[in-house]
The first five atom37 places (N, CA, C, CB, O) and aatype in JSON, in Angstrom:
{
  "aatype": [12, 2, 14, 9, 11, 3, 0, 12, 19, 10, 10, 10, 16, 0, 18, 15, 18, 10, 9, 10, 19, 17, 19, 13, 7, 15, 17, 13, 14, 8, 17, 1, 18, 5, 15, 17, 13, 11, 12, 9, 0, 7, 19, 19, 6, 14, 18, 12, 2, 19, 13, 11, 14, 10, 2, 10, 1, 13, 7, 5, 13, 3, 10, 15, 14, 12, 19, 0, 9, 13, 19, 10, 9, 9, 13, 1, 6, 19, 9, 18, 1, 9],
  "atom_mask": [
    [1, 1, 1, 1, 1],
    [1, 1, 1, 1, 1],
    [1, 1, 1, 1, 1],
    [1, 1, 1, 1, 1],
    [1, 1, 1, 1, 1],
    [1, 1, 1, 1, 1],
    [1, 1, 1, 1, 1],
    [1, 1, 1, 1, 1],
    [1, 1, 1, 1, 1],
    [1, 1, 1, 1, 1],
    [1, 1, 1, 1, 1],
    [1, 1, 1, 1, 1],
    [1, 1, 1, 1, 1],
    [1, 1, 1, 1, 1],
    [1, 1, 1, 1, 1],
    [1, 1, 1, 1, 1],
    [1, 1, 1, 1, 1],
    [1, 1, 1, 1, 1],
    [1, 1, 1, 1, 1],
    [1, 1, 1, 1, 1],
    [1, 1, 1, 1, 1],
    [1, 1, 1, 1, 1],
    [1, 1, 1, 1, 1],
    [1, 1, 1, 1, 1],
    [1, 1, 1, 0, 1],
    [1, 1, 1, 1, 1],
    [1, 1, 1, 1, 1],
    [1, 1, 1, 1, 1],
    [1, 1, 1, 1, 1],
    [1, 1, 1, 1, 1],
    [1, 1, 1, 1, 1],
    [1, 1, 1, 1, 1],
    [1, 1, 1, 1, 1],
    [1, 1, 1, 1, 1],
    [1, 1, 1, 1, 1],
    [1, 1, 1, 1, 1],
    [1, 1, 1, 1, 1],
    [1, 1, 1, 1, 1],
    [1, 1, 1, 1, 1],
    [1, 1, 1, 1, 1],
    [1, 1, 1, 1, 1],
    [1, 1, 1, 0, 1],
    [1, 1, 1, 1, 1],
    [1, 1, 1, 1, 1],
    [1, 1, 1, 1, 1],
    [1, 1, 1, 1, 1],
    [1, 1, 1, 1, 1],
    [1, 1, 1, 1, 1],
    [1, 1, 1, 1, 1],
    [1, 1, 1, 1, 1],
    [1, 1, 1, 1, 1],
    [1, 1, 1, 1, 1],
    [1, 1, 1, 1, 1],
    [1, 1, 1, 1, 1],
    [1, 1, 1, 1, 1],
    [1, 1, 1, 1, 1],
    [1, 1, 1, 1, 1],
    [1, 1, 1, 1, 1],
    [1, 1, 1, 0, 1],
    [1, 1, 1, 1, 1],
    [1, 1, 1, 1, 1],
    [1, 1, 1, 1, 1],
    [1, 1, 1, 1, 1],
    [1, 1, 1, 1, 1],
    [1, 1, 1, 1, 1],
    [1, 1, 1, 1, 1],
    [1, 1, 1, 1, 1],
    [1, 1, 1, 1, 1],
    [1, 1, 1, 1, 1],
    [1, 1, 1, 1, 1],
    [1, 1, 1, 1, 1],
    [1, 1, 1, 1, 1],
    [1, 1, 1, 1, 1],
    [1, 1, 1, 1, 1],
    [1, 1, 1, 1, 1],
    [1, 1, 1, 1, 1],
    [1, 1, 1, 1, 1],
    [1, 1, 1, 1, 1],
    [1, 1, 1, 1, 1],
    [1, 1, 1, 1, 1],
    [1, 1, 1, 1, 1],
    [1, 1, 1, 1, 1]
  ],
  "atom_positions": [
    [[94.83, 89.84, 63.01], [94.11, 89.93, 64.26], [94.01, 88.56, 64.92], [92.71, 90.52, 64.03], [93.47, 87.61, 64.34]],
    [[94.52, 88.48, 66.1], [94.48, 87.25, 66.86], [93.44, 87.44, 67.97], [95.88, 86.89, 67.45], [93.63, 88.27, 68.85]],
    [[92.35, 86.68, 67.94], [91.29, 86.89, 68.93], [91.72, 86.58, 70.36], [90.09, 86.04, 68.58], [91.22, 87.2, 71.3]],
    [[92.63, 85.63, 70.54], [93.1, 85.31, 71.9], [93.92, 86.47, 72.45], [93.95, 84.01, 71.9], [93.75, 86.87, 73.6]],
    [[94.81, 87.01, 71.62], [95.62, 88.15, 72.05], [94.73, 89.36, 72.35], [96.66, 88.5, 70.97], [94.94, 90.06, 73.34]],
    [[93.75, 89.6, 71.5], [92.83, 90.72, 71.72], [92.04, 90.55, 73.02], [91.87, 90.87, 70.54], [91.81, 91.51, 73.75]],
    [[91.61, 89.32, 73.29], [90.86, 89.05, 74.52], [91.74, 89.26, 75.75], [90.31, 87.61, 74.51], [91.28, 89.8, 76.75]],
    [[93.0, 88.84, 75.68], [93.91, 89.04, 76.81], [94.17, 90.52, 77.06], [95.24, 88.31, 76.57], [94.2, 90.96, 78.21]],
    [[94.36, 91.28, 76.0], [94.56, 92.72, 76.14], [93.32, 93.37, 76.75], [94.89, 93.36, 74.78], [93.44, 94.24, 77.62]],
    [[92.15, 92.96, 76.3], [90.9, 93.5, 76.84], [90.74, 93.14, 78.32], [89.7, 92.97, 76.04], [90.31, 93.98, 79.11]],
    [[91.06, 91.9, 78.69], [90.95, 91.49, 80.09], [91.92, 92.25, 80.99], [91.2, 89.98, 80.22], [91.56, 92.63, 82.11]],
    [[93.12, 92.47, 80.53], [94.09, 93.23, 81.32], [93.66, 94.69, 81.47], [95.48, 93.16, 80.67], [93.86, 95.29, 82.53]],
    [[93.09, 95.25, 80.44], [92.58, 96.62, 80.52], [91.41, 96.68, 81.5], [92.14, 97.13, 79.12], [91.34, 97.59, 82.32]],
    [[90.49, 95.74, 81.41], [89.35, 95.71, 82.33], [89.82, 95.52, 83.77], [88.37, 94.58, 81.94], [89.25, 96.12, 84.69]],
    [[90.84, 94.69, 83.98], [91.36, 94.47, 85.33], [91.98, 95.75, 85.89], [92.4, 93.33, 85.32], [91.87, 96.03, 87.08]],
    [[92.62, 96.52, 85.02], [93.17, 97.81, 85.45], [92.05, 98.74, 85.93], [93.96, 98.49, 84.31], [92.2, 99.44, 86.92]],
    [[90.95, 98.73, 85.22], [89.8, 99.54, 85.62], [89.19, 99.04, 86.93], [88.74, 99.55, 84.52], [88.73, 99.84, 87.75]],
    [[89.2, 97.73, 87.13], [88.7, 97.19, 88.4], [89.57, 97.66, 89.57], [88.65, 95.65, 88.35], [89.06, 97.93, 90.66]],
    [[90.87, 97.74, 89.34], [91.76, 98.24, 90.39], [91.42, 99.69, 90.71], [93.25, 98.12, 89.96], [91.41, 100.08, 91.88]],
    [[91.14, 100.49, 89.69], [90.76, 101.89, 89.93], [89.46, 101.99, 90.74], [90.6, 102.63, 88.59], [89.36, 102.82, 91.64]],
    [[88.49, 101.16, 90.43], [87.24, 101.15, 91.19], [87.52, 100.75, 92.64], [86.19, 100.19, 90.55], [86.95, 101.31, 93.57]],
    [[88.39, 99.77, 92.82], [88.77, 99.33, 94.15], [89.45, 100.46, 94.93], [89.7, 98.1, 94.07], [89.21, 100.62, 96.13]],
    [[90.29, 101.24, 94.26], [90.94, 102.39, 94.91], [89.9, 103.43, 95.31], [92.0, 103.02, 93.96], [89.97, 103.98, 96.4]],
    [[88.95, 103.7, 94.43], [87.91, 104.67, 94.76], [87.09, 104.21, 95.96], [86.99, 104.9, 93.56], [86.52, 105.04, 96.68]],
    [[87.04, 102.92, 96.19], [86.33, 102.39, 97.36], [86.92, 102.88, 98.66], [0.0, 0.0, 0.0], [86.22, 102.97, 99.67]],
    [[88.19, 103.2, 98.66], [88.79, 103.74, 99.88], [88.37, 105.19, 100.1], [90.32, 103.64, 99.81], [88.43, 105.69, 101.23]],
    [[87.96, 105.86, 99.06], [87.5, 107.25, 99.18], [86.03, 107.33, 99.56], [87.73, 107.99, 97.87], [85.59, 108.31, 100.16]],
    [[85.27, 106.29, 99.21], [83.85, 106.23, 99.52], [83.6, 105.0, 100.38], [82.99, 106.19, 98.22], [83.26, 103.94, 99.86]],
    [[83.75, 105.13, 101.68], [83.68, 103.94, 102.56], [82.36, 103.18, 102.49], [83.92, 104.36, 103.99], [82.34, 101.98, 102.74]],
    [[81.26, 103.84, 102.16], [79.99, 103.12, 102.11], [79.95, 102.12, 100.95], [78.82, 104.11, 101.98], [79.09, 101.24, 100.94]],
    [[80.85, 102.25, 99.98], [80.92, 101.27, 98.89], [81.36, 99.91, 99.41], [81.88, 101.76, 97.81], [80.96, 98.88, 98.87]],
    [[82.19, 99.89, 100.44], [82.78, 98.65, 100.93], [81.73, 97.64, 101.38], [83.74, 98.93, 102.07], [82.0, 96.44, 101.42]],
    [[80.56, 98.12, 101.72], [79.5, 97.24, 102.22], [78.57, 96.76, 101.13], [78.71, 97.95, 103.29], [77.65, 95.98, 101.39]],
    [[78.78, 97.21, 99.92], [77.95, 96.8, 98.79], [78.44, 95.45, 98.26], [77.97, 97.87, 97.67], [79.64, 95.18, 98.25]],
    [[77.51, 94.61, 97.82], [77.89, 93.27, 97.35], [78.75, 93.34, 96.08], [76.63, 92.42, 97.09], [79.66, 92.53, 95.91]],
    [[78.47, 94.3, 95.2], [79.25, 94.41, 93.97], [80.68, 94.81, 94.27], [78.61, 95.43, 93.02], [81.61, 94.37, 93.59]],
    [[80.87, 95.64, 95.31], [82.22, 96.05, 95.66], [82.98, 94.9, 96.34], [82.18, 97.27, 96.57], [84.19, 94.76, 96.15]],
    [[82.29, 94.1, 97.12], [82.93, 92.94, 97.74], [83.4, 91.95, 96.67], [81.96, 92.25, 98.72], [84.44, 91.32, 96.83]],
    [[82.63, 91.83, 95.59], [83.03, 90.96, 94.49], [84.29, 91.5, 93.82], [81.89, 90.83, 93.47], [85.22, 90.74, 93.53]],
    [[84.33, 92.8, 93.58], [85.52, 93.43, 92.98], [86.72, 93.27, 93.89], [85.27, 94.93, 92.69], [87.82, 92.95, 93.43]],
    [[86.52, 93.48, 95.19], [87.63, 93.34, 96.15], [88.14, 91.9, 96.17], [87.17, 93.75, 97.56], [89.35, 91.68, 96.3]],
    [[87.26, 90.94, 96.04], [87.68, 89.55, 96.01], [88.53, 89.2, 94.8], [0.0, 0.0, 0.0], [89.35, 88.29, 94.85]],
    [[88.32, 89.94, 93.7], [89.09, 89.71, 92.48], [90.41, 90.49, 92.52], [88.27, 90.11, 91.25], [91.43, 89.99, 92.05]],
    [[90.39, 91.69, 93.06], [91.54, 92.59, 92.99], [92.54, 92.37, 94.13], [91.07, 94.03, 93.0], [93.74, 92.45, 93.91]],
    [[92.06, 92.11, 95.33], [92.95, 92.05, 96.49], [94.03, 90.97, 96.4], [92.14, 91.82, 97.72], [95.14, 91.22, 96.87]],
    [[93.78, 89.78, 95.84], [94.9, 88.82, 95.73], [96.06, 89.37, 94.9], [94.41, 87.51, 95.12], [97.22, 89.15, 95.24]],
    [[95.76, 90.06, 93.81], [96.82, 90.67, 93.0], [97.5, 91.81, 93.75], [96.25, 91.19, 91.67], [98.72, 91.96, 93.68]],
    [[96.73, 92.61, 94.46], [97.3, 93.73, 95.2], [98.17, 93.25, 96.36], [96.19, 94.65, 95.72], [99.12, 93.95, 96.74]],
    [[97.87, 92.11, 96.93], [98.68, 91.58, 98.03], [100.1, 91.23, 97.59], [98.02, 90.35, 98.62], [101.0, 91.14, 98.42]],
    [[100.3, 91.04, 96.29], [101.64, 90.79, 95.77], [102.54, 92.02, 96.0], [101.58, 90.43, 94.26], [103.74, 91.87, 96.2]],
    [[101.96, 93.2, 95.96], [102.73, 94.44, 96.06], [102.83, 94.98, 97.49], [102.1, 95.49, 95.18], [103.58, 95.93, 97.73]],
    [[102.12, 94.39, 98.42], [102.18, 94.85, 99.81], [103.58, 94.75, 100.43], [101.2, 94.05, 100.65], [103.98, 95.66, 101.15]],
    [[104.33, 93.66, 100.19], [105.67, 93.58, 100.8], [106.65, 94.66, 100.3], [106.26, 92.21, 100.52], [107.68, 94.88, 100.93]],
    [[106.33, 95.31, 99.2], [107.22, 96.36, 98.69], [107.2, 97.61, 99.56], [106.83, 96.72, 97.27], [108.07, 98.48, 99.43]],
    [[106.21, 97.71, 100.44], [106.07, 98.85, 101.35], [106.09, 100.19, 100.59], [107.18, 98.82, 102.4], [106.97, 101.02, 100.81]],
    [[105.13, 100.36, 99.72], [105.03, 101.57, 98.91], [104.11, 102.6, 99.53], [104.54, 101.21, 97.53], [103.53, 103.43, 98.82]],
    [[103.97, 102.57, 100.83], [103.09, 103.5, 101.54], [103.93, 104.65, 102.08], [102.32, 102.79, 102.69], [104.92, 104.45, 102.78]],
    [[103.5, 105.87, 101.74], [104.17, 107.08, 102.2], [103.14, 107.96, 102.89], [104.86, 107.84, 101.01], [102.36, 108.65, 102.23]],
    [[103.12, 107.92, 104.2], [102.11, 108.65, 104.95], [100.74, 108.04, 104.68], [0.0, 0.0, 0.0], [100.53, 106.85, 104.9]],
    [[99.83, 108.87, 104.21], [98.48, 108.4, 103.89], [98.4, 107.79, 102.49], [97.49, 109.55, 104.0], [97.38, 107.19, 102.15]],
    [[99.41, 107.94, 101.71], [99.36, 107.54, 100.3], [99.99, 106.16, 100.1], [100.06, 108.58, 99.43], [101.11, 105.9, 100.53]],
    [[99.23, 105.3, 99.45], [99.71, 103.97, 99.1], [99.89, 103.93, 97.59], [98.72, 102.85, 99.6], [98.91, 104.03, 96.84]],
    [[101.11, 103.79, 97.15], [101.4, 103.81, 95.72], [101.36, 102.41, 95.09], [102.75, 104.42, 95.48], [101.62, 102.27, 93.9]],
    [[101.03, 101.4, 95.87], [101.0, 100.05, 95.32], [99.95, 99.87, 94.2], [100.73, 99.06, 96.43], [100.23, 99.14, 93.26]],
    [[98.77, 100.5, 94.26], [97.86, 100.38, 93.12], [98.43, 100.97, 91.83], [96.54, 101.05, 93.43], [98.21, 100.44, 90.75]],
    [[99.18, 102.06, 91.96], [99.78, 102.67, 90.78], [100.83, 101.73, 90.17], [100.42, 104.03, 91.14], [100.89, 101.57, 88.95]],
    [[101.64, 101.12, 91.02], [102.64, 100.18, 90.54], [101.97, 98.95, 89.94], [103.6, 99.77, 91.69], [102.42, 98.44, 88.92]],
    [[100.91, 98.48, 90.56], [100.18, 97.31, 90.05], [99.6, 97.58, 88.66], [99.07, 96.92, 91.02], [99.67, 96.73, 87.78]],
    [[99.02, 98.76, 88.48], [98.48, 99.12, 87.18], [99.6, 99.28, 86.16], [97.65, 100.41, 87.27], [99.45, 98.88, 85.0]],
    [[100.71, 99.85, 86.59], [101.86, 100.01, 85.69], [102.37, 98.65, 85.22], [102.99, 100.79, 86.39], [102.7, 98.5, 84.04]],
    [[102.44, 97.68, 86.11], [102.86, 96.32, 85.73], [101.87, 95.72, 84.74], [102.99, 95.42, 86.99], [102.28, 95.07, 83.77]],
    [[100.59, 95.93, 84.97], [99.58, 95.42, 84.03], [99.72, 96.08, 82.65], [98.16, 95.65, 84.58], [99.57, 95.41, 81.62]],
    [[100.0, 97.37, 82.64], [100.18, 98.08, 81.36], [101.38, 97.52, 80.61], [100.35, 99.6, 81.59], [101.31, 97.3, 79.4]],
    [[102.48, 97.3, 81.32], [103.66, 96.74, 80.67], [103.35, 95.35, 80.12], [104.86, 96.67, 81.66], [103.69, 95.03, 78.98]],
    [[102.71, 94.52, 80.93], [102.35, 93.17, 80.49], [101.4, 93.21, 79.3], [101.71, 92.38, 81.64], [101.55, 92.43, 78.36]],
    [[100.44, 94.12, 79.33], [99.5, 94.27, 78.22], [100.22, 94.67, 76.94], [98.42, 95.3, 78.56], [99.92, 94.15, 75.87]],
    [[101.17, 95.6, 77.04], [101.91, 96.04, 75.85], [102.79, 94.93, 75.31], [102.77, 97.26, 76.17], [102.93, 94.8, 74.09]],
    [[103.37, 94.13, 76.18], [104.18, 92.99, 75.72], [103.3, 92.01, 74.93], [104.85, 92.27, 76.92], [103.69, 91.53, 73.87]],
    [[102.12, 91.72, 75.47], [101.19, 90.81, 74.78], [100.74, 91.43, 73.46], [99.95, 90.49, 75.67], [100.65, 90.73, 72.44]],
    [[100.46, 92.71, 73.47], [99.95, 93.38, 72.26], [100.99, 93.37, 71.15], [99.54, 94.82, 72.58], [100.64, 93.25, 69.97]],
    [[102.26, 93.5, 71.5], [103.31, 93.6, 70.49], [103.84, 92.25, 70.0], [104.45, 94.41, 71.03], [104.6, 92.2, 69.04]],
    [[103.46, 91.17, 70.65], [103.91, 89.84, 70.21], [103.22, 89.47, 68.91], [103.63, 88.76, 71.3], [103.46, 88.39, 68.37]]
  ]
}
């Protein structure tokens, strides 16, 4: 057991959950005005802006959060298996 590796895996998992909360914020617009949600958006949006140029929007659906979480899962598994 490597505590650094375990901490990195835990942080990547928590960040994936933060992205999900950020996505739910688009479904509940009154969340956007809450201070806790603004803090989450400040942490998540810089990472999500990396995927914006990929133009993963199809109509009303933006698949960039799904791709972002998928990249985090791959990165987490690589760290876990090292």
